[in-house]
N, C-alpha and C positions, 0 to 999 in steps of 0.2 A: 504493500500500500504506500503510494507516494504522498507527499505532504498535502497536495490538493485533495486527495481522497480522504485524508485524515480530517482536514478542515471541514469538508462537506458532511462527513459522518457526524462530527461534533455539532455542526450547525443544525442538523436535523433533530438532534437531541434537544438543543436549546429551544428550537421552535415549538416542540411538543410541550416543553415545560412552560414556555411563555404564554402559549394559548390558554393554558389552564389558569395562570395567574392573572393575565390581562387579555381577556377576549376582545375581539374587534369592537364590540359594543362599548367597551371601556375606552379603547383607543380613540374612537370617534368623538368622545366627549372631552378629550384633551384640548386645552386652549389653542394650541398651535395647529390643530387639525384643519381648521377652516381658514387658516392664513392664506392670503393671496401669494402665490409663488412668484419667484423672480426667474426670468429666463437666462440661463447660461448660454444656450445655443445662439440667441440673438446677440448677446454681448460679444461672442466670438465672431459671429458671421459679419457683424458690422465693423469690426476692428480693421485698421489699416496697417497693423504691425503685430508681431508675435505677442500672444497674451499668455500669462502664467496663471495656472490653477495651482495654488499652493496648498500643500497637504500637512495636516497635523497627524503625526504618527510617532508613537512612543517606541515601538519595537517591531521586529519582523521575524518570521521563522528562520530566515537565512542569516540575519545580522545579529539577532538577539536584541538587547536593549540598545536603542539608538540614542535616546535622550530621556532620562527618567526624571529630570529636574525642571520640567516646564509646565506652564499652565495654559490650557487651550484658549481661554478668553484673552490672555495677553499676547500669545503667539499669533493668533488669527487676526487680532486687531492690528498688530504690527505688520502682518502680511498686507492687509488692506491699505494701510498707510503707505506701504511701499509700492502699491499699484497692482495688487493681485486682482485678476478679473473674476476669480471665483475661488472658493475654498473647498477642500476635501477633508473630511474628518472620519477617521477609522472608528467603527463601532464594534468591531470584533474584539472580544476580550481575551480569549484563551491564547490566540496566536499573535495578535498585534497590540495587545495592551490597551485597546480602545474601550469606549463605553458610551451609552446614551447620555450620561452626565457630561462627558467631554463635548459631545455634539451640542447639547443644550446650552452649555456655557458659551461655546463659540457662536451659536445662533443668537443668543441674547446680546452678545457683544457686537454683532454685525447683522442687524435685522434686515438690511436691504441688499445684502450681497448674496448672489446665488451660491448655494451650498450643496455639495454632493455627499450623500450618505455612502461611505466606502465600506462595503461589506460583501459577503457572499450570499446573494439573493437567490433562493431556491424555492420559495413558497410565497403565495400571494399575501399571506399574513404579514410578511416583512414589509410589504408596500404600505400597509396601514400603519405599521410601526414608523416607517419613514415619514409619513404624513404627520403623525402625531408628535414627532420631535422637530418639525419645521424644516424638513428637507425640501429642496427644489428639484433635485436630480437623484436618480438611483442608477446603480451600476448593474448591468447584466453581463456576466462573463460567459462567453460562448463555450469555453472549456468545461463549464459546470452544468450546462443545460442542453437538453435535446431541443432541436429547432422548434417543435410545436410548443413545448413548454416555454421557451424563450419568447415566442410570439405572443402567447397568452399572458405572460407576465408583463410584456410591453404594452399590451392592450389595456390591461387593468391599471397599470401605472398612468397611462395617458388619461384614462377615465377619472383618475384621482387627481389629475392636474399636475402630475410629476413628469419631468422630462426624462428621457432614457438615453443613457450612455452605454453603447454596446462595446464590450472589450473583446478584441480578437488577438490571436498570436500568430496566425498563419492564414494562407489563402483558402484552405479548406474550411476553416471556421467562418471566414468572411462570406464565402459563397453560400453557405447553408443558413446563415443567421440574419443577413440583411432583410429588412422588411419595412412595411409602412409604419410600424410602431416604434421606429428608432429615430432619434433626433441627432445623435452624434455617434461617431465611430472612433473609438480609442484603440490605437495599436500599441499593445504592450510589448516593449522591446525586451522584457524579461520573460524567459520561458518558465512558466509556473511549475513545471515538473523538475527542472534542473536548476532554476533560479540564475542561470547565466543570462547576460544581457548583450544585445547588439542593436545599435540604432539603425543598422542596415535593414532590419525588419520593417521599419517605418518606410524606408525608401522603396523597398520592393513592393509593398502593398499599396503605396500611394495611388498608383494609376488604376488600381482595381476598386477603389472606393468612389462611387458616383459623386459628382459635385453637389448633389442635393443634400448630402450629409456633411455636417461640420466635422472636420478631421482634427483629431487630438493625438499627440504622441505622448507615450507614458514610459517612464523608467529609463535609467541610464543617461539622463539629461543633466550635464554638469557645467556646461559653458556656453557662452554666447555664440561661438562659432557653430557648434552642433545645432543649436536652436535655429539660427539663421539659415543653415544648410537645409534643415527640414522644412522651414517656412517656404523655401523655393518649391517644395514638392506639394504645397497646398495645405500644410498643417497650420491651423490658426491658433490652437490651444496646446499648451505644454504642461502636463501634470508632473509636478516636482515635489517630492517629499523628503527623502533621505538626504539629498544634497544640502537642504536647508536645515533639517532637524538635527543633523550631527554636529552643528555649530553651536556655540554658546548662545548666540542671538539669531534665531532663524529669520526674523524680520529684516535684520541688517544684511543677512546673506542674500535675501531677495533683492533688497535695494541695490546691493553691489552688482548683482546680475543685471538688473534693469539698466544701471549705468553702463555696464559693458555692452549691452545690447544697443544702447543709444550710440555709443562711441563707434562700435563696429558698423552700424548702419550708416553713420555719417561718413565713415571712411570708405564704405563699400555700398553706395546707394543702389547698386544693381540687385541687392538682396531683397529690397522692398519694392 
């Protein structure tokens, strides 16, 4: 059993427990459930330069603890001050050290910024959870879902007013997963089974993603040169977590990257 299989097995156990403790009827009464969502897809689509989606992540299965001395409300507010187009907050506890509490603290600190619930969504119940904590976007990982299930989850998410970010790792996943209930396509440069990364994954898949979908590149993004290189291939958003989170001040790390992007763009206007 690889790490992805372990995560999904544990996730199914969590969902069974959560349904008993907090049924959908309870989730629907949460104050944030009826909140008007903010569109990440529109923010990215209308941008004329690379946009950063900054992630709050305490740990990962491959790296262990990345940064255990941080507060989500402070880090995410700093991200926004530094120009983040959107925020991603991990809610998986066992493998990534996340929680609904982290998400809610970030939500309350940044009420008008699009936020992605970063988790392994395998059941419609989790979409109601996402709505109840104030998420704007949910992630559907092709490697975790059969195409029919993915399509149904996307449909329900849309009905709940949530945008859908489809995550793929290769051409096969992309081919069977694209559909009308997807808003954005994220190409994860990290192989979820081996956890090795290569940004060439984004390059290879770029031409296979129809222009009707907003393109996002994920993982292994560490410098302005790489981001501007992928921007030429049609990627509008860049989801970055570990690069920022492993520093003492993640918000400052984003600000530094933004400055580097501006400098490189000015020196190389052909990138934009």
